[in-house]
DSSP file (Angstrom, degrees, kcal/mol; ACC not computed):
  #  RESIDUE AA STRUCTURE BP1 BP2  ACC     N-H-->O    O-->H-N    N-H-->O    O-->H-N    TCO  KAPPA ALPHA  PHI   PSI    X-CA   Y-CA   Z-CA
    1    1 A M     >        0   0    0      0, 0.0     4,-2.4     0, 0.0     5,-0.2   0.000 360.0 360.0 360.0 -54.0   65.4   18.2   -9.3
    2    2 A I  H  >  +     0   0    0      1,-0.2     4,-2.7     2,-0.2     5,-0.2   0.890 360.0  48.9 -56.9 -44.0   65.4   15.9  -12.3
    3    3 A K  H  > S+     0   0    0      1,-0.2     4,-2.6     2,-0.2    -1,-0.2   0.935 113.4  47.4 -63.9 -43.9   61.9   14.5  -11.7
    4    4 A Y  H  > S+     0   0    0      1,-0.2     4,-2.4     2,-0.2    -1,-0.2   0.864 112.6  48.0 -70.2 -32.5   60.5   18.0  -11.2
    5    5 A R  H  X S+     0   0    0     -4,-2.4     4,-2.9     2,-0.2    -1,-0.2   0.896 112.3  49.8 -75.5 -36.2   62.1   19.4  -14.3
    6    6 A T  H  X S+     0   0    0     -4,-2.7     4,-2.8    -5,-0.2    -2,-0.2   0.929 113.5  46.5 -63.2 -43.1   60.9   16.3  -16.4
    7    7 A L  H  X S+     0   0    0     -4,-2.6     4,-2.3    -5,-0.2    -2,-0.2   0.935 112.8  49.2 -66.4 -44.2   57.4   16.8  -15.0
    8    8 A K  H  X S+     0   0    0     -4,-2.4     4,-2.3    -5,-0.2    -2,-0.2   0.922 112.9  46.7 -64.7 -38.6   57.5   20.6  -15.7
    9    9 A L  H  X S+     0   0    0     -4,-2.9     4,-2.7     1,-0.2    -2,-0.2   0.916 113.0  50.8 -68.3 -39.2   58.8   19.9  -19.3
   10   10 A S  H  X S+     0   0    0     -4,-2.8     4,-2.3     2,-0.2    -1,-0.2   0.867 107.9  52.1 -57.3 -38.8   56.0   17.3  -19.7
   11   11 A A  H  X S+     0   0    0     -4,-2.3     4,-2.3     2,-0.2    -2,-0.2   0.911 111.2  46.6 -66.6 -44.5   53.5   19.8  -18.5
   12   12 A H  H  X S+     0   0    0     -4,-2.3     4,-2.3     1,-0.2    -2,-0.2   0.908 111.2  52.4 -63.5 -37.9   54.7   22.3  -21.1
   13   13 A A  H  X S+     0   0    0     -4,-2.7     4,-2.5     2,-0.2    -2,-0.2   0.912 111.4  46.1 -60.7 -43.9   54.7   19.7  -23.8
   14   14 A L  H  X S+     0   0    0     -4,-2.3     4,-2.5     1,-0.2    -1,-0.2   0.906 111.9  51.9 -68.2 -37.1   51.0   18.8  -22.9
   15   15 A F  H  X S+     0   0    0     -4,-2.3     4,-2.2     2,-0.2    -2,-0.2   0.909 113.4  43.0 -65.4 -42.4   50.0   22.5  -22.8
   16   16 A L  H  X S+     0   0    0     -4,-2.3     4,-3.5     2,-0.2     5,-0.3   0.874 112.6  53.1 -71.2 -40.5   51.5   23.1  -26.2
   17   17 A A  H  X S+     0   0    0     -4,-2.5     4,-2.5    -5,-0.2    -2,-0.2   0.908 111.7  47.4 -63.0 -41.6   50.0   19.8  -27.7
   18   18 A T  H  X S+     0   0    0     -4,-2.5     4,-2.1     2,-0.2    -2,-0.2   0.953 114.3  46.1 -67.2 -48.3   46.6   21.0  -26.3
   19   19 A V  H  X S+     0   0    0     -4,-2.2     4,-2.9     1,-0.2     3,-0.2   0.965 116.8  43.8 -56.0 -54.1   47.0   24.5  -27.8
   20   20 A L  H  X S+     0   0    0     -4,-3.5     4,-3.1     1,-0.2     5,-0.2   0.909 112.5  52.5 -62.5 -38.7   48.2   23.2  -31.1
   21   21 A G  H  X S+     0   0    0     -4,-2.5     4,-2.8    -5,-0.3    -1,-0.2   0.874 108.9  51.0 -57.3 -39.8   45.5   20.5  -31.1
   22   22 A A  H  X S+     0   0    0     -4,-2.1     4,-2.0     2,-0.2    -2,-0.2   0.947 112.5  46.9 -65.0 -52.3   42.9   23.3  -30.5
   23   23 A C  H  X S+     0   0    0     -4,-2.9     4,-0.7     1,-0.2    36,-0.4   0.931 113.7  46.9 -55.3 -47.1   44.3   25.2  -33.4
   24   24 A A  H >< S+     0   0    0     -4,-3.1     3,-0.8    34,-0.3    -1,-0.2   0.893 110.9  51.4 -67.1 -40.8   44.4   22.3  -35.7
   25   25 A S  H 3< S+     0   0    0     -4,-2.8    -1,-0.2    -5,-0.2    -2,-0.2   0.846 107.5  52.5 -68.8 -28.2   40.8   21.2  -34.8
   26   26 A S  H 3< S-     0   0    0     -4,-2.0     2,-1.7     1,-0.1    -1,-0.2   0.565  99.6-143.0 -83.4  -7.4   39.4   24.6  -35.5
   27   27 A G  S << S+     0   0    0     -3,-0.8    32,-0.6    -4,-0.7    33,-0.1  -0.319  82.2  34.8  87.5 -57.7   41.0   24.5  -38.9
   28   28 A D  S    S-     0   0    0     -2,-1.7    -1,-0.2     1,-0.3    49,-0.2   0.822 117.4 -16.1-102.6 -38.0   41.9   28.2  -39.1
   29   29 A S        -     0   0    0     28,-0.2    -1,-0.3    -6,-0.2    28,-0.2  -0.995  69.4 -80.8-163.7 157.5   42.9   29.7  -35.7
   30   30 A P        -     0   0    0      0, 0.0     2,-0.2     0, 0.0     7,-0.1  -0.280  49.7-131.5 -58.2 151.9   42.8   29.3  -32.0
   31   31 A S        +     0   0    0      5,-0.1     2,-0.2     6,-0.0    -8,-0.0  -0.701  54.0  72.8-110.1 169.0   39.6   30.3  -30.3
   32   32 A G  S    S-     0   0    0     -2,-0.2     5,-0.0     4,-0.1     0, 0.0  -0.692  85.9 -28.2 123.2-176.9   38.8   32.5  -27.4
   33   33 A S     >  -     0   0    0     -2,-0.2     4,-2.6     1,-0.1     3,-0.3  -0.245  66.0-104.7 -65.3 161.8   38.8   36.1  -26.7
   34   34 A P  H  > S+     0   0    0      0, 0.0     4,-2.4     0, 0.0     5,-0.2   0.866 122.7  51.1 -55.7 -37.6   41.2   38.3  -28.6
   35   35 A Q  H  > S+     0   0    0      2,-0.2     4,-2.3     1,-0.2     5,-0.1   0.888 109.8  48.2 -70.4 -34.2   43.3   38.6  -25.5
   36   36 A E  H  > S+     0   0    0     -3,-0.3     4,-2.2     2,-0.2    -1,-0.2   0.892 112.2  50.1 -70.4 -38.6   43.5   34.8  -24.9
   37   37 A V  H  X S+     0   0    0     -4,-2.6     4,-2.4     2,-0.2    -2,-0.2   0.902 111.4  47.6 -63.1 -42.1   44.4   34.3  -28.6
   38   38 A Q  H  X S+     0   0    0     -4,-2.4     4,-2.4    -5,-0.2     5,-0.2   0.901 111.4  52.5 -69.2 -36.9   47.2   36.9  -28.4
   39   39 A E  H  X S+     0   0    0     -4,-2.3     4,-2.5     2,-0.2    -1,-0.2   0.929 110.5  46.0 -62.0 -42.2   48.4   35.3  -25.2
   40   40 A V  H  X S+     0   0    0     -4,-2.2     4,-2.1     1,-0.2    -2,-0.2   0.930 115.3  47.1 -61.0 -48.7   48.6   31.8  -26.7
   41   41 A Q  H  X S+     0   0    0     -4,-2.4     4,-2.9     2,-0.2    -1,-0.2   0.814 109.5  52.9 -65.3 -31.7   50.3   33.2  -29.8
   42   42 A T  H  X S+     0   0    0     -4,-2.4     4,-2.7     2,-0.2    -1,-0.2   0.912 109.5  51.5 -64.1 -49.2   52.8   35.2  -27.7
   43   43 A Q  H  < S+     0   0    0     -4,-2.5    24,-2.0    -5,-0.2    -2,-0.2   0.867 117.3  38.1 -61.8 -35.2   53.7   32.0  -25.8
   44   44 A L  H  < S+     0   0    0     -4,-2.1    -2,-0.2    22,-0.2    26,-0.2   0.938 128.4  30.4 -77.7 -48.6   54.3   30.1  -29.1
   45   45 A L  H >< S-     0   0    0     -4,-2.9     3,-1.7     1,-0.2    -3,-0.2   0.498  84.4-165.3 -98.4  -4.8   56.0   32.8  -31.1
   46   46 A G  T 3< S-     0   0    0     -4,-2.7    -1,-0.2     1,-0.2    22,-0.1  -0.344  70.5  -3.3  62.0-128.1   57.7   34.9  -28.4
   47   47 A D  T 3  S+     0   0    0     -2,-0.1     2,-1.2     2,-0.1    -1,-0.2   0.290 101.0 110.2 -89.3   9.4   59.0   38.3  -29.6
   48   48 A M    <   -     0   0    0     -3,-1.7    -3,-0.1    -6,-0.2    -1,-0.1  -0.728  63.9-152.1 -85.4  97.7   57.8   37.7  -33.2
   49   49 A L        -     0   0    0     -2,-1.2    -2,-0.1    40,-0.1    44,-0.1  -0.268   6.6-149.7 -73.0 154.8   55.0   40.2  -33.2
   50   50 A L        -     0   0    0      4,-0.1     3,-0.1     1,-0.1    -1,-0.1  -0.879  27.2 -91.7-121.6 154.8   51.9   39.8  -35.5
   51   51 A P    >   -     0   0    0      0, 0.0     3,-2.1     0, 0.0    -1,-0.1  -0.257  64.1 -75.5 -57.6 153.9   49.6   42.5  -37.1
   52   52 A Q  T 3  S+     0   0    0      1,-0.3    27,-0.4    26,-0.0    28,-0.2  -0.277 118.0   7.1 -53.7 131.6   46.7   43.4  -35.1
   53   53 A G  T 3  S+     0   0    0      1,-0.2    -1,-0.3    -3,-0.1    24,-0.1   0.405  89.5 145.8  76.1  -1.2   44.0   40.7  -35.2
   54   54 A A    <   -     0   0    0     -3,-2.1     2,-0.4    24,-0.1    -1,-0.2  -0.366  33.7-152.2 -69.8 148.5   46.2   38.2  -37.0
   55   55 A R  E     -A   77   0A   0     22,-2.5    22,-3.4    -3,-0.1     2,-0.1  -0.986  14.6-118.6-136.3 131.4   45.6   34.6  -36.1
   56   56 A L  E     -A   76   0A   0     -2,-0.4     2,-0.9    20,-0.2    20,-0.3  -0.363  21.5-140.6 -60.1 132.7   47.8   31.5  -36.2
   57   57 A N    >   -     0   0    0     18,-4.1     3,-1.0     1,-0.2    18,-0.5  -0.855  17.1-170.9 -97.7 103.1   46.6   28.7  -38.5
   58   58 A G  G >  S+     0   0    0     -2,-0.9     3,-0.8   -35,-0.3   -34,-0.3   0.813  77.9  59.9 -67.6 -30.5   47.4   25.7  -36.5
   59   59 A S  G 3  S+     0   0    0    -32,-0.6    -1,-0.2   -36,-0.4   -31,-0.1   0.711 112.7  38.4 -71.0 -19.7   46.7   23.2  -39.3
   60   60 A D  G <  S+     0   0    0     -3,-1.0     2,-0.4    15,-0.2    -1,-0.2   0.235 103.2  89.7-112.6   9.2   49.3   24.7  -41.6
   61   61 A S    <   -     0   0    0     -3,-0.8     2,-0.5    -4,-0.3    13,-0.2  -0.857  51.7-166.1-114.0 146.7   51.9   25.4  -39.0
   62   62 A I  E     +B   73   0A   0     11,-2.7    11,-2.5    -2,-0.4     2,-0.5  -0.939  18.1 174.9-126.9 108.7   54.8   23.4  -37.6
   63   63 A I  E     -B   72   0A   0     -2,-0.5     2,-0.5     9,-0.2     9,-0.2  -0.939  11.5-171.1-120.8 117.2   56.2   24.8  -34.4
   64   64 A I  E     -B   71   0A   0      7,-2.5     7,-2.5    -2,-0.5     2,-0.2  -0.923  64.3  -6.6-107.1 121.3   58.8   23.1  -32.3
   65   65 A G  S    S-     0   0    0     -2,-0.5     2,-0.3     5,-0.2     5,-0.2  -0.521  81.0-110.0  89.1-166.8   59.5   24.7  -29.0
   66   66 A R    >   +     0   0    0     -2,-0.2     3,-1.8   -21,-0.1   -22,-0.2  -0.953  63.9  15.4-158.8 175.5   58.0   28.0  -27.8
   67   67 A G  G >  S-     0   0    0    -24,-2.0     3,-0.9    -2,-0.3   -19,-0.1  -0.193 123.6 -16.3  52.4-134.6   58.7   31.6  -27.1
   68   68 A N  G 3  S+     0   0    0      1,-0.2    -1,-0.3   -22,-0.1   -23,-0.1   0.411 136.1  58.6 -81.3   0.5   62.0   33.0  -28.3
   69   69 A E  G <  S+     0   0    0     -3,-1.8    -1,-0.2     2,-0.0    -2,-0.2   0.342  75.1 124.9-111.7   3.6   63.4   29.4  -29.0
   70   70 A W    <   -     0   0    0     -3,-0.9     2,-0.3    -4,-0.2    -5,-0.2  -0.264  36.9-169.5 -66.6 153.7   60.9   28.1  -31.4
   71   71 A V  E     +B   64   0A   0     -7,-2.5    -7,-2.5     2,-0.1     2,-0.4  -0.961  41.0  55.6-133.0 153.3   61.8   26.7  -34.8
   72   72 A G  E    S-BC  63 140A   0     68,-2.3    68,-2.1    -2,-0.3     2,-0.4  -0.948  85.6 -44.2 129.2-150.1   59.6   25.7  -37.7
   73   73 A K  E     -BC  62 139A   0    -11,-2.5   -11,-2.7    -2,-0.4     2,-0.5  -0.991  38.7-165.4-131.9 120.5   56.9   27.4  -39.8
   74   74 A A  E     - C   0 138A   0     64,-2.7    64,-3.0    -2,-0.4     2,-0.5  -0.949   8.0-157.5-108.6 120.0   54.0   29.5  -38.5
   75   75 A T  E     - C   0 137A   0     -2,-0.5   -18,-4.1   -18,-0.5     2,-0.4  -0.868  15.7-170.5-100.8 129.1   51.2   30.2  -40.9
   76   76 A V  E     -AC  56 136A   0     60,-3.0    60,-2.6    -2,-0.5     2,-0.6  -0.966  19.4-146.7-124.9 128.0   49.2   33.3  -40.1
   77   77 A N  E     -AC  55 135A   0    -22,-3.4   -22,-2.5    -2,-0.4     2,-0.2  -0.881  24.3-158.8-101.3 125.8   45.9   34.7  -41.4
   78   78 A A  E     - C   0 134A   0     56,-2.7    55,-1.5    -2,-0.6    56,-1.1  -0.622  24.0-149.1-101.3 154.7   45.8   38.5  -41.4
   79   79 A L  S    S+     0   0    0    -27,-0.4     2,-0.1    -2,-0.2    -1,-0.1   0.755  82.0  72.2 -87.3 -25.3   43.0   40.9  -41.5
   80   80 A Q  S    S-     0   0    0    -28,-0.2    -2,-0.2     1,-0.1    54,-0.2  -0.434  90.3 -99.9 -86.6 159.3   45.0   43.5  -43.4
   81   81 A G     >  -     0   0    0     -2,-0.1     4,-2.2    52,-0.1     3,-0.4  -0.345  39.9 -97.8 -76.2 162.7   46.1   43.3  -47.0
   82   82 A A  H  > S+     0   0    0     51,-0.4     4,-2.8     1,-0.2     5,-0.2   0.812 122.1  53.6 -54.6 -40.6   49.6   42.3  -48.1
   83   83 A I  H  > S+     0   0    0      1,-0.2     4,-1.8     2,-0.2    -1,-0.2   0.936 112.0  44.2 -69.3 -43.7   50.9   46.0  -48.5
   84   84 A D  H  > S+     0   0    0     -3,-0.4     4,-1.8     2,-0.2    -2,-0.2   0.859 113.7  50.8 -64.4 -35.7   49.8   46.8  -44.9
   85   85 A V  H  X S+     0   0    0     -4,-2.2     4,-2.3     2,-0.2    -2,-0.2   0.938 109.1  49.9 -67.3 -43.9   51.3   43.6  -43.5
   86   86 A Y  H  X S+     0   0    0     -4,-2.8     4,-2.0     1,-0.2    -2,-0.2   0.873 111.3  50.4 -60.2 -38.4   54.7   44.3  -45.3
   87   87 A A  H  X S+     0   0    0     -4,-1.8     4,-2.1    -5,-0.2    -1,-0.2   0.858 108.3  53.7 -67.6 -34.7   54.7   47.9  -43.8
   88   88 A F  H  X S+     0   0    0     -4,-1.8     4,-3.6     2,-0.2     5,-0.4   0.965 111.7  42.7 -65.0 -51.7   54.0   46.4  -40.3
   89   89 A F  H  X S+     0   0    0     -4,-2.3     4,-1.2     1,-0.2    -2,-0.2   0.869 114.1  51.8 -59.4 -39.8   57.0   44.0  -40.5
   90   90 A Q  H  < S+     0   0    0     -4,-2.0    -1,-0.2    -5,-0.2    -2,-0.2   0.903 121.4  33.7 -66.4 -42.7   59.3   46.7  -42.0
   91   91 A S  H  X S+     0   0    0     -4,-2.1     4,-0.8    -5,-0.1    -2,-0.2   0.922 122.7  38.7 -80.0 -50.4   58.3   49.1  -39.2
   92   92 A E  H  X S+     0   0    0     -4,-3.6     4,-0.9    -5,-0.2    -3,-0.2   0.869 104.2  60.4 -82.3 -40.6   57.8   46.9  -36.1
   93   93 A Y  H  <>S+     0   0    0     -4,-1.2     5,-2.5    -5,-0.4     3,-0.5   0.863 104.9  50.0 -60.2 -37.1   60.5   44.2  -36.3
   94   94 A P  H >45S+     0   0    0      0, 0.0     3,-1.5     0, 0.0    -1,-0.2   0.875 107.3  55.9 -67.9 -33.5   63.5   46.7  -36.2
   95   95 A K  H 3<5S+     0   0    0     -4,-0.8    -2,-0.2     1,-0.3    -3,-0.1   0.740 106.2  52.3 -66.3 -23.0   61.8   48.4  -33.2
   96   96 A N  T 3<5S-     0   0    0     -4,-0.9    -1,-0.3    -3,-0.5    -3,-0.1   0.148 130.2 -91.9 -95.7  13.3   61.8   44.9  -31.5
   97   97 A G  T < 5S+     0   0    0     -3,-1.5     2,-0.4     1,-0.3    19,-0.2   0.506  82.4 134.1  93.5   2.6   65.5   44.3  -32.1
   98   98 A W      < -     0   0    0     -5,-2.5     2,-0.4    -6,-0.2    -1,-0.3  -0.731  45.8-141.6 -93.5 133.9   65.4   42.5  -35.3
   99   99 A T  E     -D  114   0A   0     15,-3.3    15,-2.1    -2,-0.4     2,-0.5  -0.772  16.7-126.1 -93.8 138.6   67.8   43.5  -38.2
  100  100 A T  E     +D  113   0A   0     -2,-0.4    13,-0.2    13,-0.2     3,-0.1  -0.726  28.1 176.9 -86.2 125.3   66.5   43.5  -41.6
  101  101 A V  E     -     0   0A   0     11,-3.4     2,-0.3    -2,-0.5    -1,-0.2   0.841  69.6 -14.8 -95.3 -45.3   68.8   41.4  -43.9
  102  102 A T  E     -D  112   0A   0     10,-1.2    10,-2.7     2,-0.0    -1,-0.4  -0.976  55.5-165.9-156.8 150.4   66.7   41.7  -47.1
  103  103 A A  E     -D  111   0A   0     -2,-0.3     2,-0.5     8,-0.2     8,-0.2  -0.979   5.1-177.7-143.8 125.2   63.3   42.8  -48.1
  104  104 A V  E     -D  110   0A   0      6,-3.4     6,-2.2    -2,-0.4     2,-0.7  -0.971  10.5-159.6-127.6 117.6   61.7   42.2  -51.4
  105  105 A K        +     0   0    0     -2,-0.5     2,-0.2     4,-0.2     4,-0.1  -0.861  40.5 116.7-106.0 117.3   58.1   43.7  -52.0
  106  106 A A  S    S-     0   0    0     -2,-0.7     3,-0.4     1,-0.0    -2,-0.0  -0.826  84.5 -56.0-154.4-168.6   56.4   41.9  -54.8
  107  107 A K  S    S+     0   0    0      1,-0.3     2,-0.6    -2,-0.2    19,-0.6   0.931 141.9  26.3 -44.7 -52.5   53.3   39.7  -55.6
  108  108 A T  E    S- E   0 125A   0     17,-0.1    -1,-0.3    -3,-0.0     2,-0.2  -0.943  95.2-155.0-113.5 104.6   54.8   37.4  -52.9
  109  109 A S  E     - E   0 124A   0     15,-1.8    15,-2.9    -2,-0.6     2,-0.4  -0.583   8.1-164.3 -84.6 143.0   56.8   39.6  -50.6
  110  110 A I  E     -DE 104 123A   0     -6,-2.2    -6,-3.4    -2,-0.2     2,-0.4  -0.993   8.2-177.5-133.9 137.0   59.7   38.2  -48.6
  111  111 A L  E     -DE 103 122A   0     11,-2.1    11,-3.1    -2,-0.4     2,-0.5  -0.979   9.4-158.6-126.4 138.0   61.5   39.8  -45.6
  112  112 A V  E     +DE 102 121A   0    -10,-2.7   -11,-3.4    -2,-0.4   -10,-1.2  -0.980  14.9 178.3-119.1 130.5   64.6   38.2  -43.7
  113  113 A F  E     -DE 100 120A   0      7,-3.8     7,-3.1    -2,-0.5     2,-0.3  -0.916  12.5-161.2-128.4 155.7   65.4   39.3  -40.3
  114  114 A T  E     +DE  99 119A   0    -15,-2.1   -15,-3.3    -2,-0.3     2,-0.3  -0.958   9.4 175.5-132.1 150.1   68.0   38.3  -37.8
  115  115 A K  E >   - E   0 118A   0      3,-2.2     3,-2.1    -2,-0.3     2,-0.2  -0.819  65.6 -45.7-159.5 115.5   68.2   38.8  -33.9
  116  116 A G  T 3  S-     0   0    0     -2,-0.3    -1,-0.1     1,-0.3   -19,-0.0  -0.453 126.7 -16.4  60.3-123.1   71.0   37.3  -31.9
  117  117 A D  T 3  S+     0   0    0     -2,-0.2    26,-4.1    -3,-0.1    27,-0.4   0.177 119.6  94.2-100.8  17.6   71.4   33.8  -33.0
  118  118 A R  E <   -EF 115 142A   0     -3,-2.1    -3,-2.2    24,-0.3     2,-0.4  -0.811  52.1-160.9-113.6 151.0   68.1   33.5  -34.8
  119  119 A T  E     -EF 114 141A   0     22,-2.8    22,-2.1    -2,-0.3     2,-0.4  -0.992   6.7-170.5-128.6 132.7   66.8   34.1  -38.4
  120  120 A A  E     -EF 113 140A   0     -7,-3.1    -7,-3.8    -2,-0.4     2,-0.4  -0.989   4.6-163.7-125.4 134.4   63.2   34.7  -39.3
  121  121 A T  E     -EF 112 139A   0     18,-2.2    18,-2.8    -2,-0.4     2,-0.5  -0.941   9.9-161.3-110.1 135.1   62.0   34.7  -43.0
  122  122 A V  E     -EF 111 138A   0    -11,-3.1   -11,-2.1    -2,-0.4     2,-0.5  -0.968   6.3-171.2-118.2 113.7   58.5   36.3  -43.6
  123  123 A E  E     -EF 110 137A   0     14,-2.8    14,-2.7    -2,-0.5     2,-0.4  -0.903   5.4-167.1-106.6 130.8   56.6   35.6  -46.7
  124  124 A I  E     +EF 109 136A   0    -15,-2.9   -15,-1.8    -2,-0.5     2,-0.4  -0.966   8.4 176.3-123.5 134.4   53.4   37.6  -47.3
  125  125 A V  E     -EF 108 135A   0     10,-2.3    10,-2.6    -2,-0.4     2,-0.2  -0.994  33.8-116.4-135.8 140.1   50.9   36.7  -49.9
  126  126 A D  E     - F   0 134A   0    -19,-0.6     8,-0.3    -2,-0.4     2,-0.1  -0.535  41.2-131.8 -70.4 145.1   47.6   38.3  -50.7
  127  127 A S        -     0   0    0      6,-2.8     3,-0.1    -2,-0.2   -45,-0.1  -0.423  18.0 -94.2 -97.2 173.3   44.8   35.8  -50.0
  128  128 A S    >   -     0   0    0      1,-0.2     3,-1.3    -2,-0.1    -1,-0.1  -0.198  53.7 -76.0 -76.0 171.1   41.9   34.7  -52.0
  129  129 A L  T 3  S+     0   0    0      1,-0.2    -1,-0.2    -2,-0.0     4,-0.0  -0.407 114.6  25.9 -67.5 148.3   38.4   36.0  -51.8
  130  130 A G  T 3  S+     0   0    0      1,-0.3    -1,-0.2    -3,-0.1     3,-0.1   0.333 112.5  73.1  82.7  -4.1   36.3   35.0  -48.9
  131  131 A G  S <  S-     0   0    0     -3,-1.3    -1,-0.3     1,-0.3    -4,-0.1  -0.307  98.9 -38.1-116.8-152.4   39.3   34.3  -46.6
  132  132 A P        -     0   0    0      0, 0.0    -1,-0.3     0, 0.0   -53,-0.2  -0.326  56.7-118.1 -63.7 158.0   41.9   36.4  -44.7
  133  133 A K  S    S-     0   0    0    -55,-1.5    -6,-2.8     1,-0.2   -51,-0.4   0.861  91.8  -2.4 -66.1 -39.8   43.1   39.4  -46.6
  134  134 A S  E     -CF  78 126A   0    -56,-1.1   -56,-2.7    -8,-0.3     2,-0.4  -0.983  65.3-132.0-150.2 161.6   46.7   38.0  -46.6
  135  135 A V  E     -CF  77 125A   0    -10,-2.6   -10,-2.3    -2,-0.3     2,-0.4  -0.956  15.3-158.5-117.8 136.8   48.6   35.1  -45.4
  136  136 A I  E     -CF  76 124A   0    -60,-2.6   -60,-3.0    -2,-0.4     2,-0.5  -0.930   2.3-166.1-112.2 131.1   51.9   35.4  -43.6
  137  137 A I  E     -CF  75 123A   0    -14,-2.7   -14,-2.8    -2,-0.4     2,-0.6  -0.966   7.1-169.8-118.7 117.6   54.3   32.4  -43.4
  138  138 A I  E     -CF  74 122A   0    -64,-3.0   -64,-2.7    -2,-0.5     2,-0.6  -0.912   2.5-167.5-108.1 120.8   57.1   32.9  -40.8
  139  139 A T  E     -CF  73 121A   0    -18,-2.8   -18,-2.2    -2,-0.6     2,-0.4  -0.916   9.0-168.8-105.3 124.8   60.0   30.4  -40.8
  140  140 A S  E     +CF  72 120A   0    -68,-2.1   -68,-2.3    -2,-0.6   -20,-0.2  -0.945  16.0 148.1-118.9 134.3   62.2   30.6  -37.8
  141  141 A S  E     - F   0 119A   0    -22,-2.1   -22,-2.8    -2,-0.4   -70,-0.1  -0.985  53.3 -78.8-153.8 160.1   65.7   28.9  -37.3
  142  142 A P  E >   - F   0 118A   0      0, 0.0     3,-0.9     0, 0.0   -24,-0.3  -0.348  44.7-127.6 -51.7 143.7   69.0   29.2  -35.6
  143  143 A K  T 3  S+     0   0    0    -26,-4.1   -25,-0.1     1,-0.2   -26,-0.1   0.874 105.9  37.8 -61.1 -41.2   71.2   31.6  -37.7
  144  144 A N  T 3  S+     0   0    0    -27,-0.4    -1,-0.2     2,-0.1   -26,-0.1  -0.284  82.7 167.9-111.7  46.2   74.0   29.3  -38.1
  145  145 A A    <   -     0   0    0     -3,-0.9     2,-1.7     1,-0.1    -4,-0.0  -0.309  43.2-117.1 -59.0 133.4   72.1   26.0  -38.5
  146  146 A N        -     0   0    0      2,-0.0     2,-0.5    -2,-0.0    -1,-0.1  -0.588  41.2-176.6 -78.7  91.5   74.3   23.1  -39.6
  147  147 A V        -     0   0    0     -2,-1.7     2,-0.5     0, 0.0    -1,-0.0  -0.759   6.5-166.7 -93.5 126.9   72.7   22.4  -42.9
  148  148 A V        -     0   0    0     -2,-0.5     3,-0.1     3,-0.0    -2,-0.0  -0.946  17.6-129.5-114.4 128.6   74.1   19.4  -44.8
  149  149 A A        -     0   0    0     -2,-0.5     0, 0.0     1,-0.1     0, 0.0  -0.471  34.6 -99.6 -75.0 145.7   73.2   18.8  -48.4
  150  150 A P        -     0   0    0      0, 0.0     2,-0.5     0, 0.0    -1,-0.1  -0.248  35.3-125.2 -63.7 150.7   72.0   15.4  -49.3
  151  151 A V        -     0   0    0     -3,-0.1     2,-0.2     2,-0.0    -3,-0.0  -0.859  17.2-130.5-101.9 128.7   74.6   13.1  -50.8
  152  152 A R              0   0    0     -2,-0.5     0, 0.0     1,-0.1     0, 0.0  -0.575 360.0 360.0 -78.4 140.4   73.9   11.5  -54.2
  153  153 A K              0   0    0     -2,-0.2    -1,-0.1     0, 0.0    -2,-0.0   0.306 360.0 360.0-111.9 360.0   74.5    7.8  -54.3
């Protein structure tokens, strides 16, 4: 059983490394059909929905784990502007069981959600000309992470 589980975990790690490597090598996003891209993003981000057509930017993301247990930072390029992306998160995340802790709509909008023992911070910024219409940065971590401040010496 231990050997099988180790092999299974190694296979998952290899798959994720391949997927993230593909994301990083393409610069901006995973490649493939929209359905394939959506499937990969769902495997990585779990129940953290993204606006229609949004694509994970592998070179600017740090995702440890996968599915509903991932931690880190996912940078996502969106086809919609910041106002529409903000409305998406305000509307869709609560429908999916996420509780809004705070929401600030500004030039750089920030939303904080919790679900179970997880916290997600969503930052939305209008993008520059010639690129995606907005950039979404999702930071995911355990809600009660044991954070220790550095000690000055």
